[in-house]
C-alpha positions as CSV (number, residue, x, y, z in Angstrom):
1,M,-29.1,-150.0,-64.6
2,K,-29.0,-149.3,-60.9
3,I,-25.2,-149.1,-60.9
4,I,-25.3,-146.5,-63.7
5,T,-27.8,-144.4,-61.7
6,L,-25.7,-144.6,-58.5
7,L,-22.5,-143.5,-60.4
8,A,-24.3,-140.6,-61.9
9,L,-25.5,-139.4,-58.5
10,L,-22.0,-139.6,-57.1
11,I,-20.5,-137.7,-60.0
12,A,-23.2,-135.0,-59.5
13,V,-22.5,-134.6,-55.8
14,G,-18.7,-134.4,-56.4
15,C,-19.2,-131.7,-59.0
16,I,-21.3,-129.6,-56.7
17,L,-18.8,-129.9,-53.8
18,A,-15.9,-129.1,-56.2
19,T,-17.5,-125.9,-57.5
20,G,-18.5,-124.6,-54.1
21,C,-22.1,-124.8,-54.9
22,V,-23.1,-126.1,-51.5
23,A,-23.9,-123.2,-49.1
24,Q,-22.4,-123.2,-45.6
25,P,-25.0,-123.1,-42.9
26,K,-25.2,-119.6,-41.1
27,K,-25.0,-119.3,-37.3
28,D,-28.0,-117.9,-35.5
29,P,-27.1,-114.3,-34.5
30,G,-29.4,-114.5,-31.5
31,N,-27.2,-117.1,-29.9
32,A,-23.8,-115.5,-30.6
33,T,-21.7,-113.7,-27.9
34,V,-19.9,-110.6,-29.2
35,S,-16.9,-109.3,-27.3
36,P,-16.5,-105.7,-28.4
37,T,-13.0,-104.3,-28.8
38,N,-12.3,-101.3,-26.5
39,T,-10.6,-98.7,-28.7
40,F,-11.2,-95.7,-26.3
41,T,-8.2,-94.6,-24.3
42,P,-9.4,-93.3,-20.8
43,F,-8.4,-89.8,-19.9
44,V,-5.7,-89.8,-17.2
45,N,-5.5,-86.5,-15.2
46,T,-1.8,-86.0,-15.5
47,T,-1.7,-83.5,-18.4
48,T,-0.9,-80.0,-17.2
49,V,-3.3,-77.5,-18.6
50,P,-1.9,-74.0,-18.3
51,G,-4.0,-72.0,-15.9
52,L,-6.1,-74.9,-14.5
53,N,-3.7,-76.6,-12.2
54,A,-2.2,-73.4,-10.7
55,T,-3.7,-72.4,-7.3
56,I,-3.6,-68.6,-6.7
57,N,-3.9,-67.4,-3.1
58,A,-5.1,-63.8,-3.4
59,T,-4.0,-63.0,0.1
60,N,-0.3,-63.8,-0.7
61,V,-0.1,-61.8,-3.9
62,T,2.2,-58.9,-3.3
63,N,1.3,-55.6,-5.0
64,S,4.5,-54.5,-6.6
65,T,3.2,-51.1,-7.3
66,P,4.9,-48.6,-4.9
67,K,2.7,-46.5,-2.7
68,L,2.5,-42.8,-3.3
69,K,4.3,-40.6,-0.8
70,G,4.0,-37.0,0.3
71,P,6.4,-34.7,2.1
72,L,6.1,-34.0,5.9
73,R,8.1,-31.5,8.0
74,V,8.2,-32.0,11.8
75,S,9.4,-29.0,13.9
76,I,9.6,-28.2,17.6
77,G,10.0,-24.4,17.1
78,S,12.1,-22.8,19.8
79,Y,11.6,-25.7,22.3
80,S,15.1,-26.0,23.8
81,V,16.8,-29.4,24.1
82,D,20.4,-30.6,24.5
83,Q,19.9,-33.6,22.3
84,P,17.6,-34.3,19.3
85,L,14.2,-35.5,20.2
86,R,12.9,-38.8,18.8
87,V,10.1,-38.6,16.1
88,L,7.7,-41.5,15.8
89,I,5.4,-42.1,12.9
90,D,2.7,-44.8,13.7
91,N,4.9,-45.8,16.7
92,Q,7.9,-46.4,14.4
93,S,11.1,-44.3,14.8
94,A,11.6,-41.8,12.0
95,G,14.5,-39.7,13.1
96,G,15.4,-36.8,15.4
97,V,14.4,-33.2,15.6
98,R,15.7,-30.2,17.6
99,A,15.1,-26.4,17.7
100,G,16.1,-24.8,14.4
101,F,16.6,-28.2,12.7
102,P,13.2,-29.6,11.5
103,L,12.9,-33.1,10.3
104,D,11.9,-33.6,6.6
105,L,10.3,-36.9,5.7
106,M,8.6,-38.7,2.8
107,V,5.6,-40.6,4.2
108,D,3.0,-42.9,2.6
109,E,-0.3,-41.4,1.7
110,G,-3.1,-41.7,4.2
111,N,-3.7,-41.0,7.9
112,H,-0.8,-41.1,10.3
113,S,0.0,-40.5,13.9
114,V,3.1,-38.5,14.6
115,A,4.7,-38.1,18.0
116,V,7.8,-36.2,19.4
117,C,9.3,-37.7,22.5
118,V,11.0,-36.1,25.5
119,G,12.1,-39.2,27.5
120,V,9.0,-41.3,27.9
121,I,6.6,-38.5,27.3
122,C,5.5,-38.4,23.7
123,P,2.9,-35.8,22.7
124,E,1.0,-36.9,19.6
125,K,-0.6,-35.3,16.6
126,S,-2.5,-36.7,13.6
127,V,-1.8,-35.8,9.9
128,I,-3.2,-36.7,6.5
129,I,-0.5,-37.2,3.9
130,V,-1.4,-36.4,0.3
131,F,0.9,-37.1,-2.7
132,A,3.0,-34.1,-3.8
133,K,1.4,-31.9,-1.1
134,R,3.6,-30.7,1.8
135,S,2.3,-31.3,5.3
136,Y,3.7,-29.5,8.4
137,L,3.5,-30.2,12.1
138,D,4.8,-27.9,14.8
139,F,5.1,-29.4,18.3
140,E,6.4,-26.4,20.2
141,D,3.2,-25.5,22.0
142,I,2.2,-29.0,22.9
143,L,5.7,-29.8,24.2
144,K,5.8,-26.7,26.4
145,Q,2.4,-27.6,27.7
146,K,2.9,-31.3,28.4
147,V,6.7,-31.4,28.8
148,E,7.7,-28.0,30.0
149,F,11.3,-29.3,30.8
150,S,13.3,-31.5,28.6
151,K,15.9,-32.5,31.2
152,P,15.8,-33.3,35.0
153,T,14.8,-30.2,36.8
154,V,14.0,-29.0,40.3
155,R,12.0,-25.8,40.8
156,I,10.5,-23.8,43.7
157,L,6.8,-23.7,43.6
158,K,6.2,-21.5,46.6
159,S,7.6,-20.4,50.0
160,F,5.9,-19.3,53.2
161,K,6.7,-18.2,56.8
162,N,6.9,-21.1,59.1
163,G,7.6,-20.2,62.8
164,N,11.2,-19.1,63.1
165,G,11.9,-20.1,59.5
166,I,10.3,-20.6,56.1
167,G,8.9,-23.6,54.3
168,V,9.8,-24.2,50.7
169,E,7.7,-26.4,48.3
170,L,9.9,-28.0,45.7
171,E,8.9,-29.9,42.5
172,F,11.3,-32.6,41.2
173,I,10.8,-33.2,37.5
174,N,12.2,-36.3,35.7
175,P,11.3,-36.3,31.9
176,T,13.9,-39.0,31.1
177,Q,13.4,-42.7,30.5
178,N,15.2,-43.7,33.7
179,D,14.3,-43.5,37.4
180,L,16.4,-40.9,39.1
181,A,17.5,-40.0,42.7
182,M,17.4,-36.2,42.6
183,S,18.6,-33.7,45.0
184,A,18.6,-29.9,45.3
185,E,20.2,-27.4,47.6
186,V,17.9,-24.6,48.8
187,I,19.3,-21.3,50.1
188,A,17.6,-18.3,51.6
189,G,19.0,-15.0,53.0
190,Y,17.3,-13.2,55.9
191,T,17.7,-10.5,58.5
192,F,16.7,-10.4,62.2
193,I,17.1,-8.5,65.4
194,D,19.4,-10.2,67.8
195,G,17.9,-10.6,71.2
196,R,21.1,-9.9,73.1
197,T,22.3,-6.8,71.2
198,N,19.0,-5.6,69.8
199,V,20.8,-5.1,66.6
200,R,19.5,-6.2,63.2
201,M,21.8,-8.7,61.7
202,G,22.0,-10.6,58.4
203,D,22.5,-14.3,57.7
204,S,21.6,-17.1,55.3
205,V,20.4,-20.6,55.8
206,R,20.5,-23.6,53.5
207,T,19.5,-27.2,53.3
208,T,19.6,-30.1,50.8
209,A,16.4,-32.0,49.8
210,S,16.5,-35.4,48.1
211,Q,13.7,-37.2,46.2
212,F,13.4,-40.4,44.2
213,V,11.5,-39.7,40.9
214,E,10.3,-42.4,38.5
215,A,10.8,-42.0,34.7
216,G,8.5,-39.4,33.2
217,R,7.1,-38.4,36.6
218,R,7.0,-35.3,38.9
219,E,7.2,-35.3,42.7
220,T,6.7,-32.4,45.2
221,R,8.3,-32.1,48.6
222,T,8.3,-29.4,51.2
223,V,11.5,-28.6,53.1
224,D,12.0,-26.2,56.1
225,L,14.7,-23.6,56.6
226,Y,15.3,-22.5,60.2
227,F,16.6,-19.1,61.2
228,N,18.8,-18.1,64.1
229,D,17.1,-17.0,67.3
230,G,15.8,-13.4,67.1
231,S,12.8,-11.4,66.1
232,A,11.4,-9.2,63.3
233,Y,12.6,-11.6,60.5
234,N,12.8,-10.5,56.9
235,Y,13.8,-13.0,54.3
236,D,14.6,-13.0,50.6
237,E,12.9,-15.4,48.2
238,P,14.6,-18.7,48.5
239,R,16.8,-19.9,45.6
240,L,18.2,-23.1,44.4
241,G,21.9,-24.0,44.7
242,E,23.4,-27.2,43.3
243,V,20.9,-29.6,41.6
244,T,21.7,-33.2,40.7
245,P,21.5,-34.8,38.3
246,K,22.0,-31.9,36.0
């Protein structure tokens, strides 16, 4: 009887295992370690996004729009020169001008400084340039005032009686860009009564004066002309002979 009972029990256990009726024990979730799978791809800053990676330096941006310009005419009227005079606009050379031949230019709108140069002397005027509106500058009067002579010149300022002769005050004028050694011959005619014959006689006297004159400067010098011995002198106004450089 016992043997039959044992066999029945073994058969029952085998049947249960064969049919999967025995449940597998579950693991305690509180004691499990979970390793999550990282499915997120990190963003790498190598993608070029238009407009984001470009650096714009506003100070280096060149405005391609051309500036508006206006016409300017520069004239020196009747101021006489041998060579065209330099015209400067904002200290930049802009061409040459001479009497009867004005200089026509197109200049950017705005305030500008315009100068006409005789050697190193450059009288200056200001002008406001407006688009499509003609501006005109005439330098005749200011040139005659500030640069009376356009080339090296010697002139007589005055003369006066000086004992048995006359003194002559000369002005040496150098408007050029170079230092010059200048010279001028001074001549004066006169009459006098000869002491031996008591007869009025005529004669002339001359001398040469030299002066070093720096560029753009003027120098004055007085020279003396001496008469022959006699009395009752009368003299003509002195005049200049040869002047160098011409």
